[in-house]
C-alpha positions in Angstrom: 68.2 11.5 19.2 69.4 12.5 22.7 73.1 12.7 23.3 74.5 10.5 26.0 75.6 12.6 28.9 78.9 11.8 30.5 79.2 11.6 34.3 81.8 13.5 36.3 82.7 10.4 38.2 83.3 6.8 37.3 82.0 3.6 38.9 85.5 3.0 40.1 85.6 6.4 41.9 82.2 5.7 43.4 83.4 2.3 44.7 86.6 3.8 46.1 84.6 6.6 47.7 82.5 4.2 49.7 85.6 2.2 50.7 87.4 5.4 51.7 84.5 6.5 53.8 84.5 3.1 55.6 88.3 3.4 56.2 87.9 7.0 57.5 90.0 8.5 54.7 89.2 12.0 53.4 87.3 12.2 50.2 89.5 12.7 47.2 92.6 11.3 49.0 93.7 8.4 46.8 95.5 5.6 48.6 96.6 3.9 45.4 96.3 4.5 41.6 94.9 1.0 41.0 94.7 -2.5 42.4 97.3 -4.3 40.3 100.8 -5.3 41.5 102.4 -2.7 39.2 100.2 0.0 40.7 101.1 -1.0 44.3 104.8 -1.0 43.4 104.6 2.4 41.7 102.7 3.9 44.7 105.3 2.5 47.1 108.1 4.1 45.1 106.1 7.4 45.0 105.5 7.4 48.8 109.1 6.7 49.5 110.3 9.5 47.1 112.1 7.2 44.8 111.1 9.3 41.7 113.0 7.5 39.0 111.8 4.1 40.1 108.3 5.5 40.4 108.5 6.9 36.8 109.4 3.5 35.4 106.7 1.8 37.4 104.0 4.3 36.4 105.0 4.0 32.8 104.4 0.2 33.1 101.0 0.9 34.7 100.1 3.3 31.9 101.3 0.8 29.2 98.6 -1.5 30.5 96.0 1.1 31.5 96.4 4.2 29.4 93.3 5.8 30.9 94.5 5.6 34.5 94.4 9.3 35.3 95.8 9.0 38.9 98.9 7.1 37.6 99.4 9.8 34.9 99.1 12.6 37.5 101.6 10.9 39.8 103.9 10.3 36.8 103.7 14.1 36.2 104.5 14.8 39.9 107.5 12.4 39.7 108.8 14.3 36.6 108.3 17.6 38.5 110.2 16.3 41.5 113.1 15.2 39.2 113.2 18.7 37.7 111.9 17.5 34.3 109.3 20.2 34.0 108.6 19.8 30.3 107.8 16.1 30.7 105.6 16.9 33.7 103.7 19.6 31.8 103.0 17.0 29.0 101.6 14.4 31.5 99.6 16.8 33.6 98.2 18.5 30.5 96.9 15.1 29.2 94.8 14.7 32.3 93.6 18.3 32.3 92.5 18.1 28.7 90.0 15.3 29.7 88.7 16.8 33.0 89.6 19.2 35.8 91.9 17.7 38.4 93.1 19.7 41.4 96.4 18.0 41.9 97.2 18.2 38.2 96.4 21.9 38.2 98.5 22.5 41.3 101.6 20.8 39.9 101.1 22.2 36.4 101.2 25.7 37.9 104.4 24.8 39.7 105.9 23.5 36.5 105.1 26.6 34.6 106.4 28.8 37.5 109.7 26.8 37.5 109.9 27.4 33.7 109.4 31.1 34.1 105.9 31.0 32.6 104.0 32.9 35.2 101.0 33.7 33.0 100.5 29.9 32.4 101.1 29.2 36.1 98.4 31.6 37.0 96.0 30.0 34.6 96.6 26.6 36.0 96.3 27.8 39.6 93.0 29.5 38.9 91.6 26.1 38.1 92.8 24.8 41.5 90.2 24.8 44.2 90.5 22.8 47.4 88.7 24.6 50.3 90.0 22.0 52.9 93.6 23.1 52.2 93.3 26.7 53.5 97.1 27.6 53.9 97.9 26.3 50.5 95.0 28.1 48.9 95.9 31.3 50.7 99.5 31.1 49.3 98.4 30.3 45.8 96.0 33.3 45.9 98.7 35.5 47.3 101.1 34.5 44.5 98.3 35.0 41.9 97.8 38.6 43.2 101.6 39.1 42.9 101.6 37.9 39.4 98.7 40.1 38.4 99.8 43.3 40.1 103.6 43.4 40.3 105.6 44.4 37.3 108.6 42.2 38.0 108.0 38.9 39.8 110.7 36.3 40.3 109.2 33.0 39.1 111.5 31.0 41.3 110.3 32.7 44.4 106.7 32.2 43.4 107.3 28.4 42.9 109.3 28.2 46.1 106.5 29.9 48.2 103.9 27.5 46.9 106.2 24.5 47.4 106.9 25.7 51.0 103.1 25.9 51.7 102.7 22.4 50.2 105.5 21.0 52.3 104.2 22.6 55.5 100.8 21.1 54.9 102.3 17.6 54.3 104.2 17.8 57.6 
């Protein structure tokens, strides 16, 4: 009569964790969304900033593997980069309904900020916690304080400040 408890990680994540450790990659830093040819192609487009090609490729990946959360997060990021914030909210929200995911929370907050929905952006960013990314966390916390204390906050400037911190971190 005991209910089966779900785990916070999959066997796939465990395997990739060991492989990442051997390769010297930081934990949580995903190199690819999968091991198929379609996944590699999609990740290549994503890395090169070819957002529309990456969208098509990630849609192909998700048609075969609808549960691939990393592909869905990257699809949401591609939509965000294209300025398609509503579509990005849908994809990122699908991931976050299943489990917490830092990157999805970060970009969901950016989408809401770009749409002028600062209360929703604040809710998404409160779920974001990545202690190894101190400058980004500092900027998000500063923007959260602005949203909560200032009467009039320009949503575009909030999103731009977080994007700037994200860009500075990525080099």
